[in-house]
N, C-alpha and C positions, 0 to 999 in steps of 0.2 A: 080492576084489572082483570083481564081473562086470565084463567087457569095456565093457558100456555104461553103466557107472556114472559118471555126470557128475564126480564127486569122485575119481574112480581117481587122477588126476595128482598129486593134493594129496601123495599118499604118495612122490613122485619130485621134488616140489619142493624149493626152499629152505628150507621149513619142514618137510620131511619128518619130522623127530625130534619135533616139536611135535604133527603131526597123528597120528602112529602112538602116541602118549601117550595123546591123547583119543579116536582112532577119526574117521576121516573120513566123518561120516554125518550125516543129518538130524536137527537138535536144535530143541527149542523152548525158549523162557525168557522170562524177565520182566525188566524194567528197573526197578528200584525204588530211591528214595532212601531210605537207611536212617532219616534222622530223620523219615520220613514216615510210617513205621509204629510200631507199639508194642503191648506184650503186658502182661498183668496184673503183671509184675515190672518193667517199664520206669519210670524216673525222668525224667519230662520228654519224652523222645524215645526213638527207637528204640534200641538198646544192642547191642553186639558179640553178645551172646549170642542175641539176637533172630533173627539170621541162622539159628540152628538151627529156628525155627519157620517163616522163609520155606522153608527146605529142605522141611520137612514139607507145606508148602502145595503145593509143587513136585511133590513125589512125587505127592500127590493130584491133581494137574492134568496129570499127563504131561509135565512140564518136565525139563530137565536142565542150564540155565545161569541163573544169577542174575547179572545185570549191576547193579553198583552205582555210584553217583556217587563221585567222589573223598572218601576219609576224611581226608585229610591235613589237619595242623594249619593253620586260617586264622586264629589269633588269636581276636581279637574282631570280625572283619570278617564271619564266616558266609556267605562266597561261595566254594563249593569249588573254583572254579577260580583262585581268588586265594590260592594256598597260601603259607604262610609257611615251608614246608619241603617239598620233595619227596619226603622220606624219613619224617619224623616225622608219626604219624596223631594224631587229635585226642581228647584225654582226656574230652571231654563224652561220647563214646559208651560210656565205661566203665561196667561194672555195679558199683556200689559194693560190694555184698554178696561180689564175686567178687575182692577186692583184698587177700587174704590176713590176715596178722596185724593185728589192731587192729580188725578188723570188727565184732567182738563188743562190744569196749568203745566203739564208736561207733554202737551200733544206734540210739540215740535220735536223733542228728543224722542218721542215715540215713532214719529214719522222718519227720522233719520236712522233708527235702528233697523226699520223695515227697508228703507233705501240701502242700506250697507249691507244687510243680510237678507236678500229676497229669499222666499222658499222656492222650493223646486231645484232644478239642477239634477247631477247624479250622485253628488255626496253633500253630506251634512257638514257645514262648517261651524264647528264647536266653538268658535270665538263668540258666536251668539250670547254664550252664558254670559261672559264677563260683561259684554254690551248690555245685556238685559238687567244685570244685577246693579250696573251703574244708574240705569234709569229708575230702578226699583228702589235704590236708596234715596233718590230725590223724592219719587212719589211718597215714600215711608215719612218725610218730614211734615207731610200735611196730614198725617194720621193721628187720629185721637181716641185713645183707650175707651173701649164700651163694655158694658156687660157681656156681650157675646164673645168678644176676645178674651175677657177675663175668665169666663167659664171653659173656653177652650184652653187655655193655658192651664187651669187647674186640672182639668180632666185628664190632661195629658202629661202632668209634671214627672211622672215616672220616667219619661225619655226625654221629654222637650228640655228641661232645665239643663241637663248634663249635654245634650245635643247643642243648644244655643252656645253654651259656655266653651265647647270644644270647637265650635266653628269660630269664635272670636280668638280663642287662643292660637288657633291654627293660623290665622291671618295676622296675628302679632309676632307668630315664630316662622313667618316667611313660608308659611304651607308645609313646613317641615313634619315629619311623622312626629306623633306625640312621644315616641320613646327617644327623641333627640331634645325635647323640651328641658327646661331646667328642673332641677329634682322637685322642687316644691310643687311644680305643677303636674310634671309626671307622675308623681306619687300622690297627686290631689292630697296635699295637707290642708287641713281642715280651715285654719285661720287663711292661709294664702288664698283658698278658693273663696271664701266669704268677702275677703277684701278685693279679690279681682272682680266678683260679681258686682259689688256695690261700687266700683270704679268704672265699670263698663256697661251701665245699665242701658244706656242708647244701642249700642251694638248688640246686646243680647236680646233686646226687646226688639230690634229689626229682624233676627233671625227668626223669633217666635212669630212674628207678623207674618213673614214670608210662609211659615208652614200653615198658619191661619189662611192666608190666601189661598193656598194651594187646596186646603180642605174645603173652603166655600166652592171653588171652581171644578173639583174632582167629584164631590159629592152631587153637586148639581148635574153633572154629566151621568152621574150613575141614576140618579132620579128620573132622568130623561130616557135612559135606556130601559129601566123596567116600565116604564110607563108604555112603551111601545113592544114589551114583551121580550126584550132582549137582556141577556145575562152578562156581567163583566167577570172575566177571569184574570185574577191579579196572578202575579208570580213573585213569591216571597223568597229571596234568596235563602237557601238553607245555611250558608256559610257568611260571615261576614268578614270585610277586609281587617288585616292586622291593624293599619292605620285607620281606626274608626272610632267614632264616639261610644259605641258599644263595647268594645274591648277597653278603650280608655276609661270608662265610667265603671267597668263590671270586670276587672281584671283577674278575678277569683273564678270567673265563669270560663274562662278559657286556658288551655295548654299552651304557654307561649313558647315553650322550646321545641315544638314540632309543627310540622306543616300538614296539612289536608292534600289529599289527592286521590287517585285512583289507580288499583293494581293493573299490570298488563292485561290486555284483552286483544282480539282479533284486528281492532280498529287503533289502538294504540300501543303497539308492541313493546314499547318501553314504559308504560304506564303514564301517569300524569302526575304533576306536582304544581298545585294551584297557589301554595302560598299563605292561604288563610289559616289561622290556628284552629285546632279541634276545641270542641266544647268540653268543658270539665263538668260532665253530667251529675256527677256526685255533689257536687256544690249546688247546681242548679235546682236538682230535686230536693236539696235540703230547705231550699225556701219556696218550696211549693210551686216549681215551674213557674215563678212569677215573670219571669223574662218572656217565656214563650206565651203566656195568657195575655199580657199586655200586648204583646206584637200582633197577635190574631185579632184581638179586640178592636185594636186601632185599624187594623186592614179591613175589618168588616164594614167600616164606614164607606168604603170605597168598592169594595168588590162582593159579588155574589157567590163567587168560587175562587179557590186559589190552588195553584200549581206549587206541588212541595217538591222543590229542584233537589236532584240527588236523593230521591225516597230512601234507596238501600242505605243511605249514611245513618238513618234513624235507627238503624239495627247494628250497625259497624262501620266505622270509618277508617278508610287506609291512611296512615299517618308515615311521616318520614321525618327524620331527624333534622335539624336544621343545619347541621355540618355536613350532611352529605353532600358530594360534588354534584354541581348542576348537571353534567352530562350524564348522569345516572337516572335521570328524570325521577318516575316512580319505582324503579325497581327493588330498591332495598328499603321495603317499608314493612308495615305490619298491621293487622287491624286492631282497632281499639273499640270495644273490648276484645281480648285475645280468644277468649272461651265461646265457642259457638254454641254451647248449651244456653247461654244467658241472652244470646241476640234477639230472639223473637220478644221475651219479655221486657226486655230492655226498650226496644223500638215501639212497642204497643203502649208501654208507659207514656213515651213521649207524646206519641199519637193521640193518646186518650186525652192528654193534658189540653192539647190544642181543640179537639174536637167538642171537649165539654165547655168550651169557652168561645164558640163562634157558631153561628148559623151559616158560615160558608161551607160549601161543598168542596173537600178537598180532592184535587187529581194529583197523580204521582208520576214523577219523571223516574221511571224505573229501567233504566237502560244500564247497558255495561255488564259487570260480573254481577249477577243476581241471586241472592242466597235464597233458598226455598222458602224461608221464612217470610220474604217477602211478597210472594206469589199468595201464600196462605193468608196473609194478614190483609192484603187488598180484597181478597175473596170474603173473607169474614166481616171485614168492614164495608163491603159494596164501594170501595172506592176505584175509580178508573185509572188504570195504567196506562201504558202506551204501546201499541201494536203498531211497529213501523213496517209499512208495505214492503220494501225492499229488504228487510232483515227478517220478516216472516217467512221461513222457509223450511222445508223439510230436512233439517240439517242432520249430515251423518249417513242417509239414506238416499234419496232420490234427488235432493237438493231443489225440487220443485216448490215454487211459491204458493204457500197456503191460501186455498180458498177462504172467502170471507165468514163463511160458517163455522171456520175452526178458530176464528178469533175470538177472545175473550168477550162475553157481554158487558164485563165490568172493565171496558178498556175505550181508548181513544184512537181510532182508526187514522192514520196520518200518513202523508205521503214523505214530508221531509220537515224539518224544524229548523230553528235559527241556528243550530250547531252544524247543520247537514248542509251538503250541496242540494239546491232545488232539483227537482226531478231533470229539467232539462240539461242541467249539468252533469247530474250523475250519469245519465243515458249517455252522454256523448263522450264524458272524459274518465267515467270510473267504473261503469259496468262493464263486466269480462275482464278486469284488471285485478292485479294483487298489489298489496302496500309494500312499498320497497323497503321501508323500516323493519316489516315484518321478516322478509327475505333476509335483510342484514342480521336480524336477531337470531333466525334459526341457524344460520351459516355460523355465528359466534358460539351458540349454544352447543351445537352437534359437530362442529369440526370440519364444515364444508369450506371450500375455496370459493368465497363471495364472487371472484371474477370469473371461475369457471362455471358457476352456477347461473350468473348473468349472462354470460355468452352462450352459454349451452341451452338456455330455456327460454329467453325473451328477447324480442325484438326492440332493440335500443332506438332504432329509428322511428318509432311510432310510440315509445314510452315517454315518461316524464320523470322528473327528479323524484316524485312521491308515488307515482302509478306505473306499474311495470304490466307491459302487454306480453302474450304468449307468442312464441313464433308459430306462424300460421300451421307449419308441419306438425306441430305436437297436438294431435287430436285425440289423445287418449292419454289417461295417467300412466299407463303401462309404457308409453314412449317416453315420459318423463323419467322413469326408472332406467330405461335404455341408454338415454341420453347422459344420465348421470354415472351410469354403471354400477348401480346400487340396487340391492332388494328392497322390497317393500317394507320390510322392518327397518331397514337402515335410512330409507329417504321418506318415511310414512308422511312427514310433514308437507313435502313438496307434492307427493301424489294427492292427498287431501286437497290441497290448495288448487290443484288443477281441476279435481272433481266439483269443487264449489265455485269456482270462476269462470273455466274456459266457454262453457255454454249457457253464462248467465243471460246474456242477450236473447238467444233463442229461447230459454225458458220464460223470461219475462214476457216476451211477445206472445207466446202462446198462451200464457196467463191472461194477458188481456184480451184474448179472443181474436188476435190476427192469425193469418196464415202468411206461408211463404217465408223467404228471408227477412230478417228485421232490417230496417230502415237505420242507417248509421247516425242520421240527424234527427233530433227531436221534432215534433210539430205539434199543432193544436189536437189533433187526432189522437198522439199518443197520451198527451196530457190529460185529455177529458177521459180517455179510457181508463186510465191509472185512478182517476179521481171518482169516476163512476163505480169502479171495484171497490174502493175504500167506502163510499156512500152505502153499497149495497150489503156491506159486512154486517155481521152481528153485533159489533162495537156499538155502545149506546151513544157515544158521540163519534161524529166525524169532523174533525178541526184541520182545515188545511192552511198551511203557510200563504199568505197573501200573493207571493210572488208565483205559486204554482196555480192559484185561482186565475189570476192575470194572465198567466201563460196560456190560458185556453183561448186567448184572441191573439193579436198581432203586437201587443204591446211591447214584448222584449226582442222582437225581431231586430237582428242587427247587433244586440248586445253580446259582447265577449261572455261566455258563459261564466267563467271565473268572476265577473264583475255582479253577477247576480247573487251571490252568497252574503248573508247577513254577518255570519262571523266564521272564521276558520280557528277551531280551538288549538292551543299551542303555539299560536303565532301574534306577533307583535306588529301590527301594520294599521296604516291610516285606512286601509279597506274594511276593516271590522267594525261592525256598529256605526255604518255611515250610509249605507243604501238608501237611496230616494224613490220612491215610485215615480214612473214615466208620466204619470196623470195625476191631476190634483183631484181632491175628494169630490168636489163638484161635478166634474167631468166624470169620474167613476159612476157616480150616481145615474148616469143617463147612459152608459156604455150599452152597445150592443149585445155584449155576452151575459148582460145580467139574467136575460130571460133564460139563457142556457143553463147558467148556473143555478138558477131557481128550478128549472126542470129536473136536474139532476138530484135536487136536495128533496123535492116534492114527492118526485119518482120514486124515491127510495123511502118515503114515509117520514122524513126528516122536516123538523121545522127550524 
């Protein structure tokens, strides 16, 4: 490498082995939920073999990274980050025709599933999972155990035995959470478990066979990707659902009296409460971090890179007592561990345990309230964090958007993610607005009349329930103070809120290189300019959500902007985790905008 290469130090960092394997160079990629894409061979939603078509599209567009959402088995919850196992993957992504013996005999049933659950449309019909499992049960009746299957079961017994028993027990208990099972199974009494496994051999073997079929299909997709020079980034949920095989089988590894979450920040005024239990790191460390080691070793069979969800949680996790009222969200919590002086060492021990047992390159989701030790650790380990374009600003000063040369070299430059509004939606519905819940929180904390603040500062004719737009006449923060009849010391929060948001559209417009007044509607030119800015940044990776890539063309014209979101955190709706792209993978490969996308990537020195 050249001496002036900003990524040269990666090769001498604590993740040197991982970087040497991949090559410490500028890359472009796509962030794609597998359930959101489909091919002519798909049944109901994207399937493991469809990853090969995503690879082909990436090659045409000059990309070398495919970032997936978690593929873990989420039962019938269908929320990727609420996994019922951090090991087992979801059989709904299986291609039925690729499941070995018995497929020919079940051809009629397979065809019926495809007719009942055609791929495409605007939303995933998750009834596909039950339909597939019914056919898979019949295919399984033709399966004959062989040495490869036995080897797979033996090598993965650490988690597979417990997972298979959990799945069968859950079915026999009407899908109730394990905490509601009978005492002998809830507490995993040794004799009861041995008798249960012996008496349910067929059902347990079926669950293991499903994971074996997944192993074959997904590992083949990875091999194809690597043969084309493309790397796959998996997403390993940092936390696991309370009702999961992991928690049931390793109850001593979790603090079951508390819920994990996040403290209040500028995007979630009352914090967040996720419901997943916190880890009992002392117990996990006592056993040499076996749980983490096994997890990354298994994931390494499918992925070249892995996203560490909620990376800051490695250092300290926001926790809330289970008896806290629901309407307090994450307000009344505390960090675990509480002592700030221990955070860095605590997190680095956990991170080291993972990295010493995998050749996958970690990437960090380091958003929210971030402690200094997180940035220090990412730099020391040369692990890419996330520099989000709309949030990379000169906060507290000019509020201008940061130019790409001020991004971290160890970062992923991104426009939006699955938990954020795509750029078109942000521009039209969120830019230059403020969070209604944050206004409410400030009014409660500092004794303002919410009604007076809303009426005096915001235009409710063009505001929404969640996002408030300023009255057009309030063009300066001093006018905010005049309307409220307060000094800056008394109403600093609304003063600062105006400074950071009122001119946000004009500042972003100028940042993209446009002149004049900003257009109110997004278009392909705006999306393209934003992606070009991310591609030109100093970040080693530029990975964009598939929705943003495709918005460079006309595919989403006519869509309601809120329909373009993958997920809205803190909400429970069938709109979450169900969006389907408006074009098949085969058609994506021949799109006119592919050359445009490739030009951005190659022009910025990325592959």
